[in-house]
C-alpha positions in Angstrom: 107.1 113.5 93.3 103.7 114.3 94.8 100.6 113.7 92.8 98.5 116.8 92.2 94.7 116.7 92.6 92.1 118.4 90.5 90.9 121.9 91.3 87.4 120.6 91.4 88.0 119.7 95.0 88.9 123.2 96.3 91.7 123.5 98.8 90.7 120.4 100.7 91.1 122.3 103.9 88.2 122.2 106.5 86.4 125.5 107.1 86.2 127.2 110.5 83.0 125.4 111.5 84.3 122.0 110.6 87.5 122.7 112.6 85.5 123.8 115.6 83.3 120.6 115.4 86.5 118.5 115.2 88.0 120.2 118.3 84.7 119.6 120.2 84.6 115.9 119.2 88.3 115.4 120.1 87.4 116.7 123.6 84.6 114.2 124.0 81.7 116.5 123.0 79.5 115.8 120.0 77.5 118.8 119.0 73.8 118.1 118.2 73.1 119.3 114.6 70.1 121.6 114.3 69.8 120.7 110.7 69.8 116.9 111.0 67.5 115.7 108.2 68.2 111.9 108.6 64.7 110.5 109.3 66.1 107.3 110.8 67.6 109.3 113.7 64.2 110.6 114.5 62.1 107.4 114.7 60.8 107.9 111.1 62.5 105.1 109.3 60.4 102.3 107.7 59.8 99.2 109.8 61.2 97.0 107.0 64.6 98.8 107.2 65.4 98.9 110.9 68.4 100.8 112.2 69.9 104.2 112.0 71.5 105.2 108.7 75.1 106.3 109.3 75.9 107.9 106.0 79.6 106.9 106.2 81.1 108.1 102.9 83.5 105.2 102.5 80.7 102.7 103.2 79.8 101.2 106.6 82.8 100.5 108.7 81.5 97.1 109.6 81.3 96.1 105.9 84.8 97.5 105.3 86.1 95.4 108.1 84.5 92.3 106.7 86.1 93.1 103.3 89.5 93.8 104.8 89.4 90.5 106.6 88.5 88.8 103.3 91.4 90.5 101.5 93.6 89.5 104.5 92.8 85.9 103.9 94.4 86.3 100.4 97.7 87.2 102.0 97.4 91.0 102.2 97.2 93.2 105.3 94.5 95.8 104.5 93.4 98.7 106.8 89.6 99.2 106.5 90.3 102.9 106.5 91.9 102.5 103.1 88.8 101.0 101.5 85.9 102.7 99.7 82.8 100.7 98.9 80.9 101.7 95.7 78.2 100.3 93.5 80.7 99.3 90.8 84.3 99.7 89.4 82.8 101.9 86.7 81.7 104.3 89.4 85.3 104.0 90.9 86.8 105.2 87.6 84.4 108.2 87.6 85.3 109.2 91.2 89.0 108.9 90.5 88.8 111.0 87.3 87.1 113.7 89.3 89.8 113.4 92.0 92.8 113.6 89.8 91.8 115.5 86.6 90.5 118.9 85.6 88.7 119.3 82.4 90.9 118.4 79.4 93.5 116.6 81.6 94.3 113.1 80.5 94.8 109.5 81.7 96.9 106.9 79.9 95.0 103.7 79.1 96.1 100.5 77.4 95.3 99.5 73.8 94.1 96.9 72.9 91.7 97.4 75.7 88.0 97.5 76.6 86.5 100.8 75.5 84.8 101.5 78.8 87.6 103.7 80.2 87.6 106.0 77.2 83.8 106.3 77.5 83.8 107.1 81.2 86.7 109.6 80.8 84.7 111.4 78.1 81.7 111.7 80.5 84.1 113.4 83.0 85.6 115.8 80.3 88.9 113.9 80.6 90.9 112.6 77.6 92.0 109.0 77.4 95.4 108.8 75.7 96.4 105.3 74.6 99.6 103.4 75.2 100.2 100.3 73.2 100.6 96.7 74.3 102.8 94.8 71.8 102.4 91.2 70.9 105.4 88.9 70.1 104.2 85.6 71.5 103.1 87.4 74.7 101.9 90.9 75.4 104.3 93.5 76.7 104.3 97.2 77.5 107.0 99.3 75.9 108.1 101.5 78.8 110.4 103.6 76.6 107.5 104.4 74.3 105.3 105.2 77.3 107.9 107.7 78.5 108.0 109.3 75.0 104.2 109.8 75.3 104.7 111.6 78.6 107.6 113.7 77.1 105.4 114.8 74.2 103.4 118.0 74.0 100.3 116.4 75.6 102.2 114.6 78.3 102.1 117.5 80.7 98.3 117.0 81.0 98.5 113.3 82.0 97.5 112.7 85.6 97.3 108.9 85.9 98.3 105.7 84.3 95.5 103.1 84.1 96.8 99.5 84.4 94.5 96.5 83.8 95.9 93.4 85.5 95.2 91.2 83.7 94.0 93.2 80.7 90.8 92.6 78.8 90.7 91.1 76.1 94.4 90.3 75.8 94.4 88.4 79.1 97.9 89.7 79.9 99.2 90.3 83.4 101.9 92.9 84.3 105.3 91.2 84.5 107.5 92.0 87.6 109.8 94.2 85.4 106.9 96.1 83.9 105.3 96.6 87.4 108.6 98.0 88.8 109.2 100.2 85.9 105.7 101.7 85.9 105.8 102.3 89.6 109.1 104.2 89.3 107.8 106.1 86.3 104.6 107.2 88.2 106.6 108.2 91.2 109.1 110.2 89.1 106.4 112.1 87.2 103.9 112.7 90.0 101.3 110.4 88.4 98.7 108.2 90.1 98.2 104.6 89.2 94.7 103.3 88.7 94.9 99.5 88.8 91.9 97.5 87.6 92.3 94.0 88.9 88.8 92.5 88.6 90.1 89.5 86.6 93.1 88.9 88.7 91.9 85.6 90.2 91.5 83.9 86.9 95.0 82.9 85.7 95.1 80.6 82.7 98.7 79.5 83.2 101.4 79.7 85.9 103.1 83.1 86.1 105.8 83.2 88.8 106.5 86.6 90.3 103.3 88.3 89.2 101.2 90.0 91.8 98.5 92.5 92.5 99.1 96.3 92.5 96.7 96.5 95.4 98.7 97.7 98.4 101.6 99.1 96.3 103.5 101.7 98.3 106.0 103.0 95.8 103.4 105.4 94.1 100.0 106.6 94.9 97.8 103.7 93.8 94.1 103.2 93.6 93.3 99.4 93.1 89.9 98.5 91.8 88.1 95.2 92.4 84.6 94.0 92.9 82.2 91.1 93.5 80.6 90.8 90.1 83.7 89.2 88.5 84.7 87.3 91.7 81.2 85.7 91.9 80.6 85.6 88.1 77.5 87.5 89.0 77.0 90.8 87.0 74.0 91.6 89.2 76.2 91.7 92.3 77.3 95.2 91.8 79.6 96.0 94.7 83.0 97.4 93.9 85.8 98.9 96.0 88.8 101.1 95.8 91.9 100.3 97.9 94.2 103.3 98.4 97.9 102.8 99.0 101.2 104.6 98.4 103.4 107.0 100.3 101.6 107.8 103.5 101.3 111.6 103.1 99.9 111.3 99.6 97.5 108.6 100.7 96.1 110.9 103.4 95.7 113.8 101.1 94.0 111.6 98.5 91.6 110.1 101.0 90.6 113.6 102.4 89.5 114.6 98.9 88.0 111.3 98.0 85.9 111.5 101.1 84.3 114.7 99.8 83.4 113.0 96.5 82.1 109.9 98.3 80.0 112.1 100.6 78.5 114.1 97.7 77.5 110.9 95.9 76.5 109.1 99.1 77.8 105.6 100.2 76.8 102.3 98.6 73.3 101.0 99.6 73.1 99.5 103.1 70.8 96.9 101.7 73.6 95.7 99.5 76.5 95.7 102.0 74.4 93.9 104.6 74.8 90.8 102.4 78.5 91.4 101.8 79.8 88.9 104.3 77.8 86.0 102.9 78.7 86.9 99.3 82.4 87.0 100.1 82.1 83.5 101.7 81.0 82.2 98.3 83.9 83.8 96.4 86.6 81.0 96.6 84.2 78.2 95.4 82.7 80.3 92.7 86.0 81.7 91.4 87.4 78.1 91.2 84.2 76.9 89.3 84.6 79.7 86.7 88.3 79.1 86.3 87.7 75.4 85.7 85.3 76.2 83.0 87.7 78.7 81.3 90.6 76.3 81.5 88.5 73.4 80.0 87.2 75.6 77.2 90.7 76.9 76.5 92.0 73.4 76.2 89.1 72.5 73.8 89.8 75.6 71.7 93.5 74.7 71.3 92.4 71.2 70.1 89.9 72.7 67.7 92.5 75.1 66.2 95.2 72.4 65.8 98.1 72.9 63.5 96.5 73.5 60.1 93.7 76.0 61.1 93.8 79.5 59.5 92.7 80.8 62.9 95.2 81.1 65.7 95.1 81.9 69.4 97.0 84.9 70.9 98.5 83.6 74.1 96.2 84.5 77.0 97.6 84.6 80.6 94.3 85.2 82.5 90.7 86.4 82.4 87.6 85.1 80.8 88.2 86.2 77.2 90.8 85.4 74.4 91.7 87.0 71.1 91.7 84.9 67.9 93.6 85.9 64.8 92.3 85.0 61.3 93.7 85.9 57.8 93.6 89.7 57.4 92.3 89.3 53.9 88.9 88.7 55.6 87.3 92.0 56.7 86.3 91.8 60.4 82.9 93.4 59.9 82.1 91.1 57.0 83.1 88.1 59.0 80.7 89.1 61.9 78.0 89.8 59.4 78.3 86.4 57.9 78.3 84.8 61.4 75.0 86.6 62.0 73.4 85.9 58.6 74.5 82.3 58.0 75.3 80.8 61.4 73.2 82.6 64.0 76.2 84.0 66.0 77.7 87.4 66.5 80.9 88.7 68.0 83.2 91.6 68.9 85.9 92.3 66.2 89.4 93.6 66.9 88.6 97.2 66.0 86.3 97.3 69.0 89.3 97.0 71.2 91.5 99.2 69.0 93.7 96.4 67.7 96.4 97.8 65.4 95.3 95.8 62.3 92.4 93.9 60.8 91.9 90.2 61.5 90.9 89.7 65.1 87.9 88.5 67.1 87.3 88.2 70.8 85.9 85.0 72.2 84.5 84.3 75.7 85.6 81.2 77.6 82.5 81.1 79.8 79.9 79.2 77.8 79.0 75.6 78.6 81.3 73.2 76.8 78.9 72.0 74.1 77.8 75.6 73.3 81.4 76.8 73.3 82.6 74.2 70.8 79.5 74.8 68.6 80.4 78.5 68.5 84.0 77.8 67.7 83.0 75.4 64.9 80.7 78.1 63.5 83.5 80.6 63.5 85.9 78.3 61.8 83.3 77.4 59.2 82.6 81.1 58.5 86.3 81.8 58.1 86.7 78.8 55.8 83.8 80.1 53.7 85.8 83.2 52.9 88.9 81.2 51.9 87.2 78.6 49.7 
């Protein structure tokens, strides 16, 4: 079933002038625009920024080719024409909500989950409807319950399913069965898939058969990724969307996404000029961060041991883990005690819409001594409530 697009985009059909220009260019003639207000094409650009600004909505083709080559080295064949460069994956969410949703339409998003999606959806006048991840030794998606949400009264307004692979903060990847079921569901219902895979390269244990949604052809899919997580460099704000799916739907989506990209202007050329060098650093930097996460995870498991009142919910990937402590301790009171008595703070489970009290998120990124000191402070704070 075809995915509908928002009415914000109009018909998506070029007007008569645009059609005439396309015919002329197809015949080898490029009409000179009388309204060209690009100063770099008229010898007026600054000397410190040489070159002519091309204003390519998807980002400079040369940069997209570099990115496609990088993604190809990871085993995927990627057409640069299917890539959109942006300043961040947050901007990608915003563009895609504009593309897919009219005001008061909805997207399905996972809970527990990071609250950013709901916040961006609200800014776009779009509703974020939760679907639950269940925990029984590992995190799973109840596909039958997801179908029931779509069959409910509000299900008709749902336009996309957001999948975080792996999720934050649960650290759970989509299993092969979940992936297949969700792709079929999206195709049956005419829904787009928005797949956020910024933490994909940080597995914490072997997971045979699990793979990216980027490049998925069974349903219209927008895969999000970016440099800031690959390089562990929040200041390196370059993100991208990779569009895939049934060919006709992909072309319709890109035609409309081009309009959005053109309105908001492409990512800064100053940024993308450094893209090739930054991508070269990704393998070593990703491996370095993963080693730190695995080392701290091992230390955490030793600290918790068998008799600790604090337990670890099994993480599969990412930088963060969830800890569970006795529910008789209020989450807010625990964090307040950490602040007042131990000099630490944290994000409690309700921040991620956990279904019950008694959870705290923990980063695996700190240097080992700082990490174990923080864990020890948390354990001491928990013990102080139980004494």
